[in-house]
C-alpha atoms as one frame of an Amber mdcrd trajectory, in Angstrom:
protein
  29.770   1.335  54.413  31.245  -0.926  51.742  34.354   0.029  49.920  34.281
   0.139  46.140  36.244  -3.118  45.883  33.906  -4.716  48.450  30.865  -3.703
  46.405  32.440  -5.101  43.226  33.333  -8.328  44.996  29.753  -8.635  46.269
  28.330  -8.105  42.798  30.768 -10.649  41.355  29.782 -13.212  44.011  26.083
 -12.640  43.272  26.742 -13.167  39.542  28.735 -16.353  40.172  25.989 -17.650
  42.487  23.285 -16.915  39.906  25.244 -18.646  37.162  25.992 -21.594  39.446
  22.269 -22.043  40.077  21.531 -21.853  36.356  19.765 -18.529  36.749  20.092
 -15.688  34.337  22.161 -12.818  35.804  19.489 -10.429  34.496  15.771 -11.048
  34.209  14.556 -12.346  30.844  12.328  -9.314  30.484  15.111  -6.782  31.049
  15.000  -5.660  27.401  11.201  -5.567  27.217  11.137  -3.057  30.062  12.448
  -0.437  27.624  10.033  -0.413  24.663  11.227   3.066  23.707  14.420   1.767
  22.069  15.105   3.320  18.672  14.073   1.116  15.760  16.308  -1.930  15.597
  18.040  -1.318  18.949  16.047  -4.026  20.744  17.140  -7.366  19.300  16.669
 -10.855  20.691  18.136 -13.904  18.949  17.110 -17.210  20.475  19.526 -20.156
  20.556  19.251 -23.135  18.235  16.110 -23.265  16.132  14.381 -20.694  18.323
  11.774 -20.652  21.083   8.886 -23.060  20.550   5.458 -21.871  21.670   2.653
 -24.417  21.377  -1.027 -23.410  21.563  -2.746 -24.060  24.920   0.598 -24.804
  26.584   1.160 -21.696  28.709   4.479 -21.192  26.921   3.976 -17.581  25.809
   6.066 -16.544  28.821   9.062 -17.930  26.928   8.800 -14.722  24.894   8.904
 -12.334  27.874  11.779 -10.413  26.297   9.509  -9.386  23.395   6.721  -6.821
  23.456   3.231  -7.567  24.735   1.635  -6.686  21.337   4.011  -9.160  19.635
   3.063 -11.923  22.098  -0.593 -11.083  21.453  -0.033 -11.644  17.707   1.699
 -14.982  18.400  -1.297 -16.035  20.513  -3.688 -14.907  17.769  -1.766 -16.846
  15.102  -1.817 -20.013  17.229  -5.594 -19.716  17.623  -6.074 -18.955  13.910
  -4.082 -22.036  12.895  -6.128 -24.237  15.237  -9.390 -22.907  13.830  -8.422
 -22.786  10.143  -5.902 -25.614   9.756  -7.138 -28.067  12.399 -10.886 -27.310
  12.128 -10.959 -26.522  15.882 -10.553 -30.249  16.630 -10.158 -30.562  20.449
  -7.547 -33.320  19.935  -5.459 -30.791  18.007  -5.785 -27.915  20.501  -2.038
 -27.964  21.230  -0.868 -28.874  17.707  -0.309 -25.284  16.428   3.291 -24.120
  16.886   5.111 -20.814  16.431   8.912 -20.988  16.681  10.454 -17.521  17.156
  14.127 -17.278  16.129  14.739 -13.508  16.084  12.783 -10.509  17.372  13.369
  -6.808  16.730  11.248  -3.729  17.414   9.542  -3.842  14.013  10.181  -7.305
  12.538  10.486 -10.882  13.782  11.663 -14.034  12.045   9.477 -17.044  12.736
  11.626 -20.082  11.883   8.582 -22.339  11.698   4.856 -21.894  12.067   2.311
 -24.619  11.504   0.301 -27.485  12.915   2.236 -30.563  14.031   1.700 -33.823
  15.867   3.308 -34.332  19.274   4.091 -31.261  21.308   3.274 -30.904  24.993
  -0.270 -32.219  24.485   0.907 -35.170  22.362  -1.371 -34.181  19.460  -2.092
 -37.133  17.137  -0.596 -37.448  13.652  -3.988 -36.598  12.126  -3.480 -33.002
  13.358  -0.300 -32.418  11.356  -0.521 -30.252   8.264   3.055 -28.937   8.126
   4.533 -25.501   8.433   6.668 -22.756   6.942   8.842 -19.845   7.971   7.349
 -16.348   8.315   8.227 -12.763   9.054   5.928 -10.831  11.359   6.115  -7.075
  10.869   5.004  -4.008  12.753   3.119  -1.564  10.536   1.266   1.560  11.663
   1.951   0.597  15.281   0.441  -2.915  15.005   2.067  -6.337  14.616   0.894
  -8.311  11.564   1.613 -11.689   9.962   1.252 -11.052   6.201   0.780 -14.137
   4.017   3.247 -12.639   1.524   6.035 -12.950   4.111   6.069 -16.698   4.541
   6.854 -19.878   2.718   9.282 -22.725   2.285  11.402 -21.281  -0.501  13.916
 -18.439  -0.538  12.126 -15.089  -0.459  12.382 -12.779  -3.451  14.565  -9.704
  -2.876  11.768  -7.459  -4.143   9.422  -8.783  -1.429  12.026  -8.241   1.303
  12.600  -4.715  -0.021   8.865  -3.946  -0.228   8.372  -4.954   3.417  11.666
  -3.343   4.544  13.032  -6.578   6.045  16.575  -6.053   7.379  19.360  -8.593
   7.018  18.644 -11.032   9.850  17.993 -14.711  10.514  15.839 -15.925   7.665
  16.875 -13.008   5.438  20.520 -13.544   4.622  19.935 -14.455   0.971  17.146
 -13.827  -1.504  16.190 -14.472  -5.116  16.942 -11.837  -7.742  15.497 -13.326
 -10.917  16.710 -16.936 -10.788  19.894 -16.101  -8.872  20.387 -16.488  -5.111
  22.171 -13.366  -3.841  23.242 -11.950  -0.497  20.522  -9.801   1.083  21.874
  -6.556   2.492  18.529  -5.154   3.669
């Protein structure tokens, strides 16, 4: 039988070993295992610009700490962009990109979403049509990507209020009339 200090030392050694190997001390999906969190309690903020997920790349697993319905929406948006923006051109199959910066139970900030050249499939420049930021929201139990919640300019405060967007990445300021103000969601 281990003593309490022996058990703590063993746990500490396991943590140090995991960090030394570059492994996460907890599985990436640890948060996703508890979808019953109260609204807003489950929050994931990805480093840098966010997690890039290219269409037909097998990269959806990079979002394992989000819900399955959210990942399904990301997949759907990638397919929609390929069909609508790239005319289902096989050369552009991997050109659609969704870059997730922040995820919460009912809203996610997509730092960039669009069709770009390069990527893991080295899509040609003819595929590129640009992109914009978006907010995906959960309404009536389903994740949605409303057109009204995307663009390249600062969002109007009234739109953020209408969609109940909290203060988060991508929603720190907003336009009230012609004035940029702090968004307090």
